[in-house]
LUMMIMI-108445 format. One record per residue: residue number from 1; residue in one letter; z, x, y of N, C-alpha, C in turn. Coordinates in nm, 3 decimals. Example, Ala and Ser with C-alpha at 12.3 -4.5 7.8 and 13.67 -1.06 7.14 Angstrom:
(rec 1; "a"; (0.780; 1.319; -0.569); (0.780; 1.230; -0.450); (0.780; 1.320; -0.330))
(rec 2; "s"; (0.708; 1.285; -0.225); (0.714; 1.367; -0.106); (0.787; 1.290; 0.003))
END
This chain:
(rec 1; "m"; (1.121; -3.884; 3.606); (1.214; -3.793; 3.672); (1.355; -3.855; 3.670))
(rec 2; "p"; (1.456; -3.781; 3.627); (1.591; -3.838; 3.618); (1.647; -3.874; 3.755))
(rec 3; "a"; (1.735; -3.975; 3.756); (1.800; -4.015; 3.880); (1.900; -3.909; 3.923))
(rec 4; "m"; (1.922; -3.900; 4.052); (2.024; -3.809; 4.103); (2.162; -3.862; 4.064))
(rec 5; "k"; (2.258; -3.770; 4.055); (2.396; -3.806; 4.026); (2.481; -3.770; 4.148))
(rec 6; "f"; (2.552; -3.869; 4.197); (2.631; -3.854; 4.320); (2.779; -3.864; 4.286))
(rec 7; "y"; (2.851; -3.757; 4.310); (2.994; -3.752; 4.282); (3.069; -3.775; 4.413))
(rec 8; "m"; (3.151; -3.880; 4.416); (3.206; -3.930; 4.543); (3.348; -3.982; 4.523))
(rec 9; "t"; (3.416; -3.999; 4.635); (3.547; -4.065; 4.639); (3.540; -4.171; 4.747))
(rec 10; "p"; (3.558; -4.299; 4.714); (3.549; -4.404; 4.816); (3.641; -4.377; 4.935))
(rec 11; "g"; (3.586; -4.399; 5.056); (3.664; -4.383; 5.177); (3.679; -4.241; 5.226))
(rec 12; "s"; (3.616; -4.148; 5.158); (3.624; -4.007; 5.197); (3.500; -3.968; 5.277))
(rec 13; "c"; (3.483; -3.837; 5.300); (3.364; -3.789; 5.368); (3.237; -3.825; 5.291))
(rec 14; "s"; (3.252; -3.847; 5.159); (3.135; -3.882; 5.079); (3.075; -4.016; 5.119))
(rec 15; "t"; (3.153; -4.099; 5.191); (3.099; -4.227; 5.238); (2.977; -4.204; 5.327))
(rec 16; "g"; (2.979; -4.100; 5.408); (2.864; -4.069; 5.493); (2.739; -4.041; 5.410))
(rec 17; "i"; (2.754; -3.964; 5.302); (2.640; -3.935; 5.215); (2.597; -4.060; 5.140))
(rec 18; "h"; (2.693; -4.141; 5.098); (2.662; -4.267; 5.031); (2.572; -4.354; 5.119))
(rec 19; "i"; (2.604; -4.362; 5.247); (2.523; -4.441; 5.340); (2.381; -4.383; 5.351))
(rec 20; "i"; (2.371; -4.252; 5.360); (2.239; -4.189; 5.370); (2.155; -4.220; 5.247))
(rec 21; "l"; (2.214; -4.207; 5.128); (2.142; -4.237; 5.005); (2.090; -4.381; 5.005))
(rec 22; "e"; (2.175; -4.473; 5.048); (2.134; -4.614; 5.048); (2.032; -4.642; 5.158))
(rec 23; "e"; (2.045; -4.580; 5.273); (1.945; -4.597; 5.380); (1.808; -4.548; 5.334))
(rec 24; "l"; (1.807; -4.446; 5.251); (1.681; -4.391; 5.198); (1.631; -4.468; 5.076))
(rec 25; "e"; (1.709; -4.566; 5.031); (1.675; -4.646; 4.914); (1.656; -4.560; 4.790))
(rec 26; "e"; (1.743; -4.459; 4.778); (1.737; -4.370; 4.663); (1.797; -4.437; 4.539))
(rec 27; "v"; (1.742; -4.402; 4.425); (1.800; -4.442; 4.297); (1.892; -4.329; 4.252))
(rec 28; "f"; (2.020; -4.361; 4.229); (2.114; -4.256; 4.190); (2.227; -4.317; 4.107))
(rec 29; "e"; (2.292; -4.229; 4.031); (2.410; -4.268; 3.956); (2.533; -4.226; 4.037))
(rec 30; "a"; (2.623; -4.320; 4.061); (2.746; -4.289; 4.134); (2.858; -4.260; 4.034))
(rec 31; "h"; (2.925; -4.148; 4.055); (3.038; -4.109; 3.970); (3.161; -4.092; 4.060))
(rec 32; "i"; (3.265; -4.167; 4.031); (3.387; -4.162; 4.113); (3.473; -4.044; 4.071))
(rec 33; "v"; (3.512; -3.965; 4.168); (3.604; -3.853; 4.146); (3.738; -3.893; 4.208))
(rec 34; "n"; (3.839; -3.910; 4.126); (3.971; -3.953; 4.171); (4.049; -3.831; 4.220))
(rec 35; "l"; (4.048; -3.809; 4.351); (4.115; -3.691; 4.405); (4.266; -3.692; 4.382))
(rec 36; "p"; (4.337; -3.805; 4.409); (4.482; -3.804; 4.385); (4.519; -3.772; 4.240))
(rec 37; "a"; (4.431; -3.809; 4.147); (4.458; -3.781; 4.005); (4.417; -3.640; 3.965))
(rec 38; "g"; (4.356; -3.567; 4.059); (4.316; -3.430; 4.030); (4.187; -3.416; 3.952))
(rec 39; "d"; (4.103; -3.521; 3.955); (3.976; -3.515; 3.880); (3.888; -3.399; 3.923))
(rec 40; "h"; (3.901; -3.359; 4.050); (3.814; -3.252; 4.100); (3.848; -3.115; 4.041))
(rec 41; "f"; (3.963; -3.105; 3.973); (4.001; -2.979; 3.909); (3.977; -2.980; 3.758))
(rec 42; "k"; (3.932; -3.092; 3.705); (3.908; -3.102; 3.561); (3.783; -3.024; 3.522))
(rec 43; "p"; (3.784; -2.965; 3.402); (3.673; -2.877; 3.360); (3.535; -2.940; 3.373))
(rec 44; "d"; (3.522; -3.068; 3.340); (3.390; -3.131; 3.345); (3.334; -3.131; 3.486))
(rec 45; "y"; (3.424; -3.156; 3.586); (3.375; -3.157; 3.723); (3.357; -3.016; 3.778))
(rec 46; "v"; (3.447; -2.926; 3.742); (3.433; -2.787; 3.787); (3.303; -2.726; 3.737))
(rec 47; "a"; (3.259; -2.770; 3.621); (3.132; -2.720; 3.568); (3.015; -2.764; 3.656))
(rec 48; "i"; (3.031; -2.880; 3.721); (2.928; -2.931; 3.812); (2.943; -2.868; 3.950))
(rec 49; "n"; (3.067; -2.862; 3.997); (3.096; -2.810; 4.131); (3.217; -2.717; 4.124))
(rec 50; "p"; (3.196; -2.587; 4.110); (3.306; -2.491; 4.099); (3.398; -2.489; 4.221))
(rec 51; "k"; (3.352; -2.544; 4.334); (3.436; -2.548; 4.453); (3.546; -2.654; 4.442))
(rec 52; "s"; (3.531; -2.746; 4.347); (3.627; -2.857; 4.328); (3.640; -2.941; 4.454))
(rec 53; "t"; (3.529; -2.964; 4.520); (3.527; -3.048; 4.641); (3.436; -3.167; 4.617))
(rec 54; "i"; (3.449; -3.264; 4.704); (3.353; -3.374; 4.704); (3.292; -3.381; 4.844))
(rec 55; "p"; (3.170; -3.432; 4.854); (3.084; -3.481; 4.747); (3.007; -3.369; 4.680))
(rec 56; "a"; (2.940; -3.407; 4.570); (2.843; -3.320; 4.507); (2.725; -3.407; 4.468))
(rec 57; "l"; (2.607; -3.350; 4.478); (2.484; -3.424; 4.445); (2.402; -3.342; 4.347))
(rec 58; "v"; (2.384; -3.396; 4.227); (2.297; -3.332; 4.129); (2.157; -3.387; 4.149))
(rec 59; "r"; (2.065; -3.298; 4.186); (1.930; -3.339; 4.220); (1.843; -3.361; 4.096))
(rec 60; "p"; (1.725; -3.419; 4.114); (1.639; -3.449; 3.997); (1.607; -3.326; 3.913))
(rec 61; "d"; (1.606; -3.206; 3.973); (1.575; -3.086; 3.895); (1.698; -3.028; 3.826))
(rec 62; "g"; (1.813; -3.097; 3.840); (1.935; -3.053; 3.772); (2.024; -2.961; 3.854))
(rec 63; "t"; (1.976; -2.915; 3.969); (2.059; -2.828; 4.053); (2.156; -2.913; 4.135))
(rec 64; "t"; (2.267; -2.853; 4.171); (2.372; -2.924; 4.242); (2.385; -2.877; 4.386))
(rec 65; "l"; (2.392; -2.972; 4.476); (2.420; -2.943; 4.616); (2.564; -2.985; 4.647))
(rec 66; "t"; (2.635; -2.901; 4.723); (2.767; -2.935; 4.772); (2.769; -2.918; 4.924))
(rec 67; "e"; (2.878; -2.959; 4.986); (2.899; -2.953; 5.131); (2.823; -3.067; 5.200))
(rec 68; "v"; (2.897; -3.141; 5.281); (2.845; -3.261; 5.346); (2.719; -3.233; 5.427))
(rec 69; "v"; (2.724; -3.131; 5.511); (2.609; -3.104; 5.599); (2.486; -3.065; 5.518))
(rec 70; "s"; (2.504; -2.982; 5.417); (2.390; -2.939; 5.335); (2.326; -3.057; 5.263))
(rec 71; "i"; (2.409; -3.144; 5.206); (2.356; -3.260; 5.134); (2.283; -3.353; 5.230))
(rec 72; "a"; (2.346; -3.381; 5.344); (2.284; -3.469; 5.443); (2.151; -3.412; 5.492))
(rec 73; "y"; (2.147; -3.284; 5.518); (2.025; -3.218; 5.567); (1.914; -3.226; 5.463))
(rec 74; "w"; (1.947; -3.194; 5.338); (1.844; -3.196; 5.232); (1.791; -3.336; 5.211))
(rec 75; "l"; (1.880; -3.435; 5.202); (1.835; -3.572; 5.183); (1.746; -3.618; 5.298))
(rec 76; "a"; (1.791; -3.592; 5.420); (1.720; -3.643; 5.537); (1.584; -3.580; 5.555))
(rec 77; "r"; (1.571; -3.453; 5.518); (1.443; -3.384; 5.536); (1.348; -3.402; 5.419))
(rec 78; "s"; (1.402; -3.408; 5.297); (1.314; -3.402; 5.181); (1.292; -3.535; 5.112))
(rec 79; "r"; (1.372; -3.635; 5.146); (1.359; -3.765; 5.081); (1.313; -3.869; 5.184))
(rec 80; "g"; (1.254; -3.976; 5.136); (1.210; -4.081; 5.227); (1.112; -4.033; 5.332))
(rec 81; "r"; (1.031; -3.932; 5.295); (0.931; -3.874; 5.386); (0.995; -3.820; 5.514))
(rec 82; "g"; (1.119; -3.779; 5.503); (1.187; -3.716; 5.617); (1.223; -3.810; 5.729))
(rec 83; "r"; (1.227; -3.940; 5.702); (1.244; -4.036; 5.812); (1.385; -4.038; 5.870))
(rec 84; "l"; (1.482; -3.977; 5.804); (1.617; -3.973; 5.860); (1.649; -3.838; 5.925))
(rec 85; "w"; (1.544; -3.758; 5.949); (1.566; -3.631; 6.016); (1.483; -3.626; 6.144))
(rec 86; "p"; (1.542; -3.586; 6.256); (1.468; -3.584; 6.383); (1.345; -3.493; 6.375))
(rec 87; "g"; (1.241; -3.534; 6.446); (1.117; -3.458; 6.443); (1.107; -3.352; 6.550))
(rec 88; "e"; (1.185; -3.365; 6.656); (1.179; -3.270; 6.766); (1.293; -3.169; 6.757))
(rec 89; "t"; (1.267; -3.046; 6.801); (1.365; -2.939; 6.787); (1.496; -2.971; 6.857))
(rec 90; "e"; (1.490; -3.025; 6.977); (1.612; -3.053; 7.052); (1.697; -3.159; 6.982))
(rec 91; "a"; (1.633; -3.265; 6.934); (1.705; -3.368; 6.862); (1.759; -3.316; 6.729))
(rec 92; "e"; (1.681; -3.232; 6.663); (1.724; -3.171; 6.538); (1.849; -3.085; 6.560))
(rec 93; "t"; (1.848; -3.010; 6.669); (1.962; -2.925; 6.702); (2.085; -3.009; 6.732))
(rec 94; "q"; (2.066; -3.120; 6.804); (2.177; -3.209; 6.835); (2.238; -3.267; 6.708))
(rec 95; "a"; (2.152; -3.306; 6.614); (2.201; -3.362; 6.488); (2.283; -3.260; 6.410))
(rec 96; "l"; (2.231; -3.138; 6.399); (2.303; -3.034; 6.327); (2.435; -2.999; 6.395))
(rec 97; "e"; (2.431; -2.986; 6.527); (2.552; -2.952; 6.602); (2.661; -3.056; 6.580))
(rec 98; "t"; (2.623; -3.183; 6.585); (2.721; -3.290; 6.568); (2.777; -3.291; 6.426))
(rec 99; "m"; (2.691; -3.278; 6.326); (2.739; -3.280; 6.188); (2.834; -3.166; 6.159))
(rec 100; "v"; (2.799; -3.047; 6.203); (2.885; -2.931; 6.179); (3.019; -2.947; 6.249))
(rec 101; "y"; (3.018; -2.998; 6.372); (3.143; -3.016; 6.447); (3.231; -3.122; 6.381))
(rec 102; "v"; (3.169; -3.230; 6.336); (3.246; -3.335; 6.267); (3.315; -3.279; 6.144))
(rec 103; "v"; (3.240; -3.208; 6.061); (3.294; -3.161; 5.933); (3.393; -3.046; 5.952))
(rec 104; "s"; (3.358; -2.949; 6.036); (3.442; -2.830; 6.048); (3.564; -2.851; 6.136))
(rec 105; "t"; (3.551; -2.928; 6.243); (3.662; -2.942; 6.338); (3.736; -3.074; 6.322))
(rec 106; "l"; (3.667; -3.186; 6.341); (3.736; -3.315; 6.332); (3.794; -3.337; 6.193))
(rec 107; "h"; (3.715; -3.312; 6.091); (3.762; -3.328; 5.954); (3.849; -3.211; 5.911))
(rec 108; "g"; (3.794; -3.091; 5.915); (3.861; -2.974; 5.858); (3.987; -2.930; 5.930))
(rec 109; "q"; (3.993; -2.950; 6.062); (4.110; -2.908; 6.138); (4.196; -3.024; 6.186))
(rec 110; "g"; (4.133; -3.139; 6.211); (4.207; -3.254; 6.263); (4.258; -3.347; 6.155))
(rec 111; "f"; (4.169; -3.423; 6.095); (4.212; -3.522; 5.996); (4.277; -3.457; 5.874))
(rec 112; "a"; (4.237; -3.336; 5.841); (4.300; -3.268; 5.728); (4.450; -3.253; 5.749))
(rec 113; "r"; (4.490; -3.233; 5.873); (4.634; -3.221; 5.902); (4.708; -3.354; 5.888))
(rec 114; "l"; (4.634; -3.465; 5.896); (4.695; -3.596; 5.876); (4.697; -3.634; 5.728))
(rec 115; "f"; (4.589; -3.602; 5.657); (4.577; -3.644; 5.518); (4.639; -3.546; 5.419))
(rec 116; "a"; (4.653; -3.421; 5.459); (4.709; -3.319; 5.369); (4.812; -3.236; 5.445))
(rec 117; "t"; (4.903; -3.306; 5.511); (5.001; -3.240; 5.598); (5.077; -3.128; 5.529))
(rec 118; "p"; (5.127; -3.145; 5.407); (5.204; -3.036; 5.343); (5.126; -2.906; 5.330))
(rec 119; "t"; (4.995; -2.915; 5.321); (4.913; -2.794; 5.309); (4.924; -2.707; 5.433))
(rec 120; "f"; (4.947; -2.770; 5.548); (4.952; -2.698; 5.676); (5.095; -2.670; 5.723))
(rec 121; "a"; (5.194; -2.730; 5.657); (5.333; -2.718; 5.702); (5.409; -2.619; 5.615))
(rec 122; "a"; (5.468; -2.518; 5.680); (5.545; -2.418; 5.607); (5.671; -2.478; 5.547))
(rec 123; "s"; (5.724; -2.582; 5.611); (5.844; -2.650; 5.562); (5.835; -2.797; 5.601))
(rec 124; "p"; (5.912; -2.884; 5.534); (5.909; -3.026; 5.569); (5.937; -3.052; 5.716))
(rec 125; "g"; (6.018; -2.968; 5.778); (6.050; -2.986; 5.919); (5.933; -2.962; 6.012))
(rec 126; "d"; (5.828; -2.900; 5.960); (5.710; -2.871; 6.042); (5.606; -2.983; 6.039))
(rec 127; "r"; (5.626; -3.081; 5.955); (5.521; -3.181; 5.933); (5.488; -3.261; 6.058))
(rec 128; "a"; (5.587; -3.299; 6.136); (5.561; -3.376; 6.258); (5.474; -3.296; 6.355))
(rec 129; "k"; (5.502; -3.167; 6.366); (5.424; -3.082; 6.455); (5.280; -3.068; 6.405))
(rec 130; "v"; (5.266; -3.055; 6.274); (5.132; -3.043; 6.215); (5.051; -3.169; 6.241))
(rec 131; "e"; (5.112; -3.285; 6.220); (5.041; -3.410; 6.244); (5.007; -3.427; 6.392))
(rec 132; "a"; (5.098; -3.389; 6.479); (5.072; -3.400; 6.623); (4.955; -3.311; 6.663))
(rec 133; "l"; (4.950; -3.190; 6.607); (4.838; -3.101; 6.637); (4.708; -3.160; 6.584))
(rec 134; "g"; (4.713; -3.218; 6.465); (4.593; -3.281; 6.410); (4.540; -3.390; 6.502))
(rec 135; "r"; (4.630; -3.474; 6.552); (4.587; -3.581; 6.642); (4.532; -3.525; 6.773))
(rec 136; "d"; (4.590; -3.418; 6.823); (4.538; -3.355; 6.945); (4.396; -3.304; 6.923))
(rec 137; "i"; (4.374; -3.239; 6.808); (4.241; -3.186; 6.777); (4.139; -3.301; 6.767))
(rec 138; "i"; (4.180; -3.408; 6.702); (4.091; -3.524; 6.687); (4.058; -3.585; 6.821))
(rec 139; "q"; (4.158; -3.607; 6.904); (4.134; -3.671; 7.034); (4.047; -3.584; 7.124))
(rec 140; "q"; (4.070; -3.453; 7.121); (3.986; -3.364; 7.200); (3.842; -3.365; 7.148))
(rec 141; "g"; (3.829; -3.363; 7.015); (3.695; -3.366; 6.955); (3.622; -3.495; 6.985))
(rec 142; "f"; (3.693; -3.606; 6.978); (3.629; -3.734; 7.010); (3.585; -3.738; 7.157))
(rec 143; "s"; (3.663; -3.679; 7.244); (3.626; -3.675; 7.386); (3.496; -3.598; 7.406))
(rec 144; "i"; (3.483; -3.487; 7.335); (3.361; -3.405; 7.345); (3.240; -3.482; 7.292))
(rec 145; "l"; (3.255; -3.544; 7.176); (3.144; -3.619; 7.118); (3.110; -3.744; 7.199))
(rec 146; "d"; (3.211; -3.803; 7.260); (3.188; -3.920; 7.343); (3.096; -3.886; 7.461))
(rec 147; "r"; (3.120; -3.772; 7.523); (3.034; -3.729; 7.635); (2.892; -3.702; 7.586))
(rec 148; "a"; (2.880; -3.644; 7.467); (2.748; -3.614; 7.412); (2.669; -3.741; 7.382))
(rec 149; "l"; (2.740; -3.852; 7.354); (2.673; -3.978; 7.322); (2.639; -4.062; 7.445))
(rec 150; "e"; (2.677; -4.017; 7.560); (2.653; -4.094; 7.683); (2.505; -4.133; 7.693))
(rec 151; "g"; (2.480; -4.263; 7.706); (2.344; -4.313; 7.723); (2.262; -4.320; 7.596))
(rec 152; "r"; (2.325; -4.296; 7.481); (2.251; -4.297; 7.354); (2.311; -4.401; 7.259))
(rec 153; "d"; (2.224; -4.463; 7.182); (2.272; -4.551; 7.076); (2.314; -4.470; 6.954))
(rec 154; "y"; (2.240; -4.364; 6.927); (2.266; -4.281; 6.810); (2.268; -4.134; 6.850))
(rec 155; "v"; (2.314; -4.050; 6.759); (2.340; -3.909; 6.790); (2.218; -3.836; 6.844))
(rec 156; "a"; (2.104; -3.852; 6.778); (1.986; -3.773; 6.813); (1.871; -3.860; 6.862))
(rec 157; "g"; (1.904; -3.972; 6.924); (1.802; -4.067; 6.969); (1.790; -4.179; 6.869))
(rec 158; "p"; (1.685; -4.181; 6.785); (1.678; -4.280; 6.678); (1.785; -4.253; 6.572))
(rec 159; "f"; (1.814; -4.352; 6.490); (1.910; -4.337; 6.381); (1.867; -4.221; 6.292))
(rec 160; "s"; (1.963; -4.136; 6.255); (1.934; -4.021; 6.169); (2.052; -3.997; 6.076))
(rec 161; "a"; (2.040; -3.895; 5.992); (2.147; -3.861; 5.898); (2.275; -3.821; 5.969))
(rec 162; "a"; (2.266; -3.781; 6.095); (2.386; -3.741; 6.168); (2.480; -3.860; 6.193))
(rec 163; "d"; (2.425; -3.979; 6.200); (2.507; -4.096; 6.236); (2.605; -4.137; 6.126))
(rec 164; "p"; (2.565; -4.141; 5.999); (2.664; -4.168; 5.895); (2.773; -4.061; 5.886))
(rec 165; "i"; (2.739; -3.938; 5.922); (2.840; -3.832; 5.919); (2.940; -3.852; 6.033))
(rec 166; "l"; (2.893; -3.886; 6.151); (2.985; -3.921; 6.259); (3.065; -4.045; 6.223))
(rec 167; "f"; (3.000; -4.140; 6.158); (3.066; -4.266; 6.123); (3.191; -4.246; 6.038))
(rec 168; "y"; (3.187; -4.153; 5.944); (3.301; -4.145; 5.853); (3.429; -4.103; 5.924))
(rec 169; "v"; (3.419; -4.022; 6.031); (3.542; -3.989; 6.104); (3.581; -4.102; 6.200))
(rec 170; "e"; (3.483; -4.177; 6.249); (3.516; -4.297; 6.327); (3.590; -4.397; 6.238))
(rec 171; "f"; (3.544; -4.410; 6.115); (3.608; -4.498; 6.018); (3.752; -4.452; 5.990))
(rec 172; "w"; (3.770; -4.322; 5.974); (3.904; -4.267; 5.955); (3.993; -4.294; 6.076))
(rec 173; "a"; (3.935; -4.290; 6.195); (4.014; -4.316; 6.315); (4.072; -4.456; 6.309))
(rec 174; "e"; (3.992; -4.553; 6.268); (4.044; -4.690; 6.257); (4.154; -4.697; 6.153))
(rec 175; "k"; (4.135; -4.629; 6.039); (4.234; -4.635; 5.933); (4.366; -4.569; 5.973))
(rec 176; "t"; (4.361; -4.474; 6.067); (4.482; -4.402; 6.107); (4.534; -4.445; 6.244))
(rec 177; "g"; (4.475; -4.549; 6.302); (4.525; -4.601; 6.429); (4.494; -4.515; 6.549))
(rec 178; "i"; (4.386; -4.438; 6.543); (4.345; -4.353; 6.655); (4.233; -4.423; 6.731))
(rec 179; "a"; (4.254; -4.446; 6.859); (4.154; -4.516; 6.940); (4.032; -4.428; 6.966))
(rec 180; "l"; (3.917; -4.490; 6.960); (3.793; -4.420; 6.992); (3.759; -4.441; 7.139))
(rec 181; "p"; (3.711; -4.337; 7.209); (3.661; -4.357; 7.344); (3.538; -4.447; 7.342))
(rec 182; "s"; (3.499; -4.497; 7.457); (3.405; -4.609; 7.465); (3.272; -4.586; 7.395))
(rec 183; "n"; (3.209; -4.470; 7.414); (3.078; -4.447; 7.353); (3.087; -4.438; 7.201))
(rec 184; "l"; (3.192; -4.374; 7.153); (3.211; -4.366; 7.008); (3.246; -4.503; 6.950))
(rec 185; "a"; (3.325; -4.580; 7.022); (3.359; -4.714; 6.976); (3.234; -4.800; 6.964))
(rec 186; "a"; (3.144; -4.787; 7.062); (3.018; -4.862; 7.058); (2.932; -4.815; 6.940))
(rec 187; "h"; (2.928; -4.685; 6.916); (2.854; -4.630; 6.802); (2.913; -4.682; 6.671))
(rec 188; "y"; (3.045; -4.684; 6.660); (3.111; -4.732; 6.540); (3.076; -4.878; 6.512))
(rec 189; "r"; (3.082; -4.960; 6.615); (3.046; -5.102; 6.599); (2.900; -5.118; 6.560))
(rec 190; "r"; (2.815; -5.035; 6.622); (2.671; -5.040; 6.592); (2.647; -5.005; 6.445))
(rec 191; "m"; (2.719; -4.907; 6.396); (2.707; -4.868; 6.256); (2.756; -4.980; 6.164))
(rec 192; "l"; (2.865; -5.045; 6.202); (2.919; -5.153; 6.120); (2.825; -5.274; 6.113))
(rec 193; "e"; (2.733; -5.282; 6.208); (2.636; -5.392; 6.208); (2.516; -5.364; 6.116))
(rec 194; "r"; (2.500; -5.240; 6.071); (2.386; -5.206; 5.986); (2.410; -5.262; 5.845))
(rec 195; "p"; (2.313; -5.335; 5.791); (2.331; -5.395; 5.658); (2.370; -5.294; 5.550))
(rec 196; "v"; (2.308; -5.176; 5.552); (2.338; -5.075; 5.450); (2.483; -5.029; 5.461))
(rec 197; "v"; (2.530; -5.007; 5.583); (2.668; -4.963; 5.602); (2.765; -5.068; 5.549))
(rec 198; "r"; (2.736; -5.192; 5.578); (2.822; -5.301; 5.531); (2.821; -5.309; 5.379))
(rec 199; "r"; (2.705; -5.290; 5.319); (2.697; -5.294; 5.173); (2.774; -5.178; 5.110))
(rec 200; "v"; (2.760; -5.060; 5.167); (2.831; -4.944; 5.114); (2.982; -4.963; 5.122))
(rec 201; "l"; (3.029; -5.012; 5.235); (3.173; -5.032; 5.251); (3.225; -5.137; 5.153))
(rec 202; "r"; (3.148; -5.242; 5.131); (3.188; -5.342; 5.031); (3.194; -5.278; 4.892))
(rec 203; "e"; (3.094; -5.197; 4.859); (3.091; -5.130; 4.729); (3.210; -5.036; 4.712))
(rec 204; "e"; (3.257; -4.979; 4.822); (3.369; -4.886; 4.815); (3.504; -4.957; 4.827))
(rec 205; "g"; (3.500; -5.091; 4.832); (3.624; -5.167; 4.822); (3.689; -5.209; 4.951))
(rec 206; "y"; (3.615; -5.209; 5.062); (3.674; -5.243; 5.192); (3.642; -5.386; 5.234))
(rec 207; "n"; (3.737; -5.447; 5.301); (3.722; -5.582; 5.354); (3.658; -5.572; 5.492))
(rec 208; "l"; (3.534; -5.612; 5.503); (3.461; -5.597; 5.629); (3.524; -5.678; 5.742))
(rec 209; "a"; (3.592; -5.788; 5.708); (3.653; -5.870; 5.812); (3.764; -5.797; 5.886))
(rec 210; "l"; (3.817; -5.691; 5.825); (3.927; -5.617; 5.886); (3.880; -5.493; 5.960))
(rec 211; "l"; (3.750; -5.464; 5.954); (3.699; -5.341; 6.015); (3.642; -5.368; 6.154))
(rec 212; "g"; (3.659; -5.271; 6.241); (3.605; -5.281; 6.376); (3.690; -5.364; 6.470))
(rec 213; "v"; (3.803; -5.415; 6.421); (3.886; -5.502; 6.504); (3.948; -5.425; 6.618))
(rec 214; "e"; (4.016; -5.316; 6.585); (4.084; -5.239; 6.690); (3.984; -5.179; 6.787))
(rec 215; "q"; (3.873; -5.128; 6.736); (3.776; -5.062; 6.823); (3.695; -5.161; 6.903))
(rec 216; "s"; (3.706; -5.291; 6.871); (3.631; -5.393; 6.946); (3.710; -5.448; 7.065))
(rec 217; "r"; (3.836; -5.411; 7.073); (3.917; -5.464; 7.183); (3.880; -5.399; 7.316))
(rec 218; "p"; (3.881; -5.473; 7.425); (3.850; -5.414; 7.553); (3.947; -5.304; 7.588))
(rec 219; "n"; (3.897; -5.200; 7.658); (3.984; -5.091; 7.702); (4.079; -5.137; 7.812))
END
């Protein structure tokens, strides 16, 4: 059976899927999509993913999955005997709720305004307002997720596919100088202690000695 093909951009939302693949000990081919260079609009990639987004996962049967939540859900339920997907309905619901909120709100409405400000600004003079709104959305979202994590080490009880998805926006928070509230900061540090997470970040070109520093400081 052919290996899966994973189309990714280091340091992006695809990092969450990269962690899931490695946690499941999957054999896959990694293909780097250079977003700043416009690789996602090139014909070869559009033929794989007409949405021109990352990540994309070509499965062993040749079909392609796109969208972070869909890929995470399929991997967690169908690979590794489902060990990265919660077994109980309530925990399953919590995992899905968190993943959707991370991708649609924190990423799609918050961080997108920081990373792609001109897309949201009608004129250059609007950029400061757009970035300020993005940070407000992120801080409000982190506050909501922080309350949901109260008393938990991981999103749905045991470690699941939802945790790498939450991790990628925690990682972005550190890169953009946004402080995490206490429960999320603890979750971020816990994720950074996982051997697979550390290996993935090294593979994606990050210096582990520089990560978790800001979020490790006392409040």
